[in-house]
C-alpha positions in Angstrom: 9.7 5.3 11.8 7.7 8.5 12.8 4.3 7.8 10.7 2.5 6.0 13.5 -1.0 7.3 12.8 -1.0 5.8 9.2 -4.3 4.5 8.5 -3.6 1.4 6.7 -7.1 -0.5 6.5 -7.7 0.0 2.9 -4.9 0.3 0.5 -5.6 0.9 -2.8 -2.7 0.1 -5.5 -3.3 1.8 -8.9 -3.2 -0.3 -12.2 -2.5 1.5 -15.6 -2.4 5.2 -16.6 -4.4 7.6 -18.0 -7.3 10.3 -17.0 -9.6 7.1 -15.8 -7.0 5.7 -13.5 -6.5 9.3 -11.8 -10.3 9.7 -11.3 -10.7 6.2 -9.9 -7.9 6.8 -7.3 -9.4 10.0 -6.3 -12.7 7.9 -6.0 -11.1 5.6 -3.8 -9.6 8.4 -1.8 -13.2 10.0 -1.2 -14.5 6.6 -0.2 -12.1 7.1 2.8 -8.8 5.0 1.4 -5.8 5.9 3.9 -3.1 5.1 1.1 -3.1 5.1 -2.7 0.2 3.6 -4.2 0.9 4.6 -7.5 2.3 0.9 -9.4 3.2 1.6 -13.3 5.6 -0.3 -15.0 5.5 0.9 -18.6 5.9 4.4 -18.3 9.6 6.2 -18.4 10.9 7.9 -15.2 9.7 11.3 -16.7 6.0 10.4 -17.7 5.9 8.3 -14.2 6.7 11.4 -12.3 4.4 13.5 -14.3 1.7 10.8 -13.6 2.4 10.0 -10.0 2.2 14.0 -9.4 -1.1 13.9 -11.6 -2.9 11.1 -9.4 -1.5 12.6 -5.8 -3.1 16.2 -7.0 -6.5 14.8 -7.6 -6.4 12.4 -4.5 -5.3 15.5 -2.4 -8.5 17.1 -3.6 -10.7 14.4 -2.8 -9.2 13.7 0.6 -6.4 15.5 1.9 -5.6 13.1 4.5 -5.2 10.3 2.2 -1.5 9.5 1.8 0.0 8.5 -2.1 3.2 6.6 -2.1 4.8 5.3 -5.4 5.8 1.5 -6.1 9.6 1.1 -6.2 10.9 4.4 -7.0 12.9 6.1 -4.5 13.7 8.8 -7.0 10.3 9.6 -8.2 9.4 10.0 -4.7 12.1 12.2 -4.0 11.7 14.3 -7.2 7.9 14.4 -6.5 8.8 16.3 -3.2 11.2 18.6 -4.8 8.9 19.8 -7.4 5.7 19.7 -5.3 6.6 19.5 -1.5 4.2 17.5 0.7 2.2 15.9 -2.4 3.9 12.5 -2.6 4.4 10.9 0.7 6.7 8.4 0.1 7.8 4.6 -1.7 6.6 1.0 -1.2 9.7 -0.8 -1.7 10.4 -4.8 -2.9 12.7 -7.1 -2.1 15.0 -6.2 -5.3 14.8 -2.7 -4.9 17.0 0.2 -3.0 17.8 -1.0 0.8 15.6 0.8 3.3 18.2 2.2 4.9 19.3 4.0 2.0 16.1 5.2 1.3 15.3 6.6 4.2 18.5 8.6 4.1 17.4 9.9 0.8 13.7 10.6 2.0 13.9 11.8 4.9 12.7 11.1 8.5 9.2 12.1 7.3 8.5 9.8 4.2 6.4 6.9 4.7 8.4 3.8 3.6 6.7 0.2 3.0 8.7 -3.3 2.3 7.0 -6.3 0.6 7.6 -9.7 2.3 5.5 -12.5 2.5 7.1 -15.4 4.6 8.3 -15.8 8.1 11.9 -15.4 7.1 11.3 -12.2 5.1 9.2 -10.3 8.1 12.0 -11.4 10.5 14.3 -10.0 8.4 11.9 -6.5 7.9 12.0 -6.7 11.8 16.0 -6.2 11.5 15.2 -2.9 9.4 12.3 -1.9 11.3 13.6 1.6 12.4 13.6 2.8 8.5 10.4 1.4 7.7 6.4 2.2 8.6 4.6 -0.8 7.7 5.0 -4.4 6.1 3.5 -5.6 3.0 2.8 -9.5 3.1 1.6 -11.7 0.6 0.2 -12.9 -1.8 -3.0 -13.5 0.1 -3.8 -15.9 -3.2 -2.2 -16.1 -6.6 -2.5 -12.9 -8.3 -2.4 -12.0 -12.4 -0.7 -8.5 -11.6 2.3 -9.9 -9.7 4.2 -13.0 -9.4 5.9 -12.9 -6.4 7.2 -16.7 -6.6 6.3 -17.0 -2.9 3.5 -19.4 -2.1 -0.1 -17.9 -1.4 -0.4 -17.6 2.5 -4.4 -17.9 2.5 -5.9 -16.2 5.8 -4.2 -18.7 8.5 -1.0 -17.6 7.0 -1.3 -14.0 8.1 -1.5 -14.6 12.0 2.0 -15.8 12.7 3.5 -13.2 10.7 1.3 -10.6 12.6 2.7 -12.1 16.0 6.5 -11.7 15.0 6.2 -8.7 12.7 7.7 -5.3 14.7 5.8 -2.7 11.9 2.1 -3.2 10.9 1.2 -5.7 8.4 -0.9 -5.1 5.4 -2.4 -8.0 3.2 -2.1 -8.1 -0.6 -2.4 -10.7 -3.3 -5.9 -10.8 -4.8 -7.8 -9.5 -1.9 -11.6 -9.2 -2.6 -14.1 -7.1 -0.4 -15.3 -10.6 0.6 -11.9 -11.6 2.4 -11.5 -8.2 4.2 -13.7 -9.5 7.5 -11.3 -12.9 7.7 -8.3 -11.2 7.0 -9.0 -8.1 9.6 -9.4 -11.1 12.6 -5.9 -12.0 12.0 -4.5 -8.7 13.2 -3.6 -7.4 10.1 -3.2 -3.4 10.0 -5.2 -3.4 6.5 -5.6 -4.9 3.3 -4.5 -3.8 -0.1 -6.4 -4.0 -3.3 -5.7 -3.4 -6.9 -8.6 -4.7 -9.4 -11.2 -5.0 -6.7 -11.3 -1.2 -6.6 -9.5 0.2 -9.7 -11.9 -2.0 -11.9 -15.0 -1.3 -10.0 -17.4 1.2 -11.4 -17.7 3.3 -8.2 -14.5 2.6 -6.3 -15.4 4.6 -3.2 -18.9 2.7 -2.7 -16.2 -0.5 -2.7 -13.9 1.3 -0.2 -16.8 2.0 1.9 -17.8 -1.8 2.1 -14.2 -3.0 2.6 -14.0 -0.4 5.7 -17.3 -1.8 7.1 -15.8 -5.5 6.6 -12.6 -4.5 8.1 -14.0 -3.1 11.1 -16.2 -6.3 11.6 -13.4 -8.4 11.4 -11.1 -6.3 13.7 -13.5 -6.5 16.6 -12.7 -10.4 16.6 -9.4 -9.7 17.4 -8.1 -11.5 20.3 
């Protein structure tokens, strides 16, 4: 792992595609989001590559330090790097996606690679591959309409034991709302991932600013 300076506090995941999504992602970045993940299940490979690059260009213009990763698709992350080097920074992988050691071999040592978990057993398994990943997504925090993982919701109390055993920073995900962020930060998670709360907001940047303030309040309570 080489990306020790990742800002995971506010991790925004896109929903849908089109110009409005691109503009909202850029607004979130301008507001301080450390990572934008491009998640879009309906586009073919060629169109997904084009959309990912479009988001990444807008994000870079809004806040060059914000990182862009793509959900699931190691091929898209690699193709984006070949097409416009340095624009897309890595990939987030689920339990059924390409193994993280192969993703690391394909994307190189500088790419960001995240891995989805959500139970003690899955976090323990992620520890076994910690040398190839940069952070661990853990959820769902609560049931979410955007993704059915099949895992029981963790709630706030479910994160403390995961943080205690994890060898990589944990990001809480699963219908997280700004009002949840302070309590989640107090568990020791490195950040929170949000979809609808940011992507559906009239002013995504303002929501991100609120999330960062709430995170700072909660993180000050970590023992």
